[in-house]
Structure formats: structure tokens, C-alpha cells
N, C-alpha and C positions, 0 to 999 in steps of 0.2 A: 874130063872126069875119067878116072880109071874104071876098069870093068868091075862089076858087082862083087865077084869073088876076091878081088884085090882090095876090098874096103873093109873097114872095121867100124862098127857102130859103138859110140861111147855115150853113156847116159850120165847125167850129173850124180845120180845115186851111187855110182861106182866109187866116187871120191868123197862122199858126204860122211863126215865124222858122226853125225847124229843117227845114221842108219846102222842097223845090224847087218851081219853077213846075210841073214835070212831075208832082209828087206832089200838086198841088192848091192851092198857095199862089196867091192872087189879088192880093196887094198887094206893092209893092216891099219888099225886105228891111229897109230903113230904117224902113218903116211897120209892120212886123210885130213881134209880141211872142213871148216864149217861153211855150209851153204854155197857150194860151188855153182857157177852158172855156165851155160854153154859158151858164153863169150870168153870167160877165163880159161875154160878147157881148150877152146879153139886157139886162143892166144898162146897157151903153153905148148900145144901141138906144133904151131907154126914156128915158135922159138926153137923147137927141137928139129925143125927142118921137114916136118910132115906136111903133106897136102891136107888141109882141113876145111870142111864146109859145114856151116850151121844150118840145121833145119828147125827153126823155132816153133813151128806149129805141131810138131810131133809130141806124143805122150808115151811114157814107158808103159808097157802092157799091164803091169801090175798096179799102176796108178793113173788110169786114163784121165781122171779129173784134174790132175796137176798141170798138164800142158807145159812142162818145163823145157821141152825141146831136146834135141840130140845133136851130136857132132859126128860127122862122117870123116874118117881118117884113112888115108892110103896105107895099105898093109905092106910094110917092108920087112917085118919080123913077126913073131907071134903076138897075138892079141894081149896076152898077159904081160909080155915085155913092154909093149906100147903103153898099157895101162900103168905099169909101175914107173916108166920113164916120165909120163905125164904127171902122175901123182907127185913124184919127186920135184918136178918143175913147178907145180902148183904150190907146193910147200915152200920152195925157195922164193916164189913171188910174194907170198903172204908174210915172209919173214922180214 
């Protein structure tokens, strides 16, 4: 596993079309998908060649009751670039 500063945490809410930006979505609505899971996010990250690890027991700080999990990805570029690449891959997978 890479060092902590070389990791990026990705939450499903970053890619959820049903969420607003204020609720945590990080991608434009046209790039978002409905009900993303940590499994689909990790799969998209691995398809793009990133190291990805699922932590299913974790909860987003703003919604601790959901327990949706998170994905840890090795940082090779900026977090925003990684998020947009994964969003694009998720969109392609759902098409």
C-alpha cells in the first residue's frame, strides 16, 4: 500500500447524480450516474490502471448513518483529475 499522502479517498456521493454539489457531488450532473457503489468505483479505477482498495465499513462524515464505504486510490495526478477520469469510466460502464 502506498504512503498516506500518496492516496486519494473517493466517496460514492462524488459521482451520485441524485446529490447536489452541496451534498458532496464533485462531478457535473452530465458526468454523474445514479446510485454508484464502492465496487463500481473501484472497478472503474482499476480499469484505468489505478491501485484501488475498498473500505466497506467507512461512512462519509456528513452522512455517518449510510455506511456506504469508500475507495482508496493511489494518487498519480491531482484528485480532481482522478475523480473526472473515474466519472467518465463509470459513465462508459453504464452505457
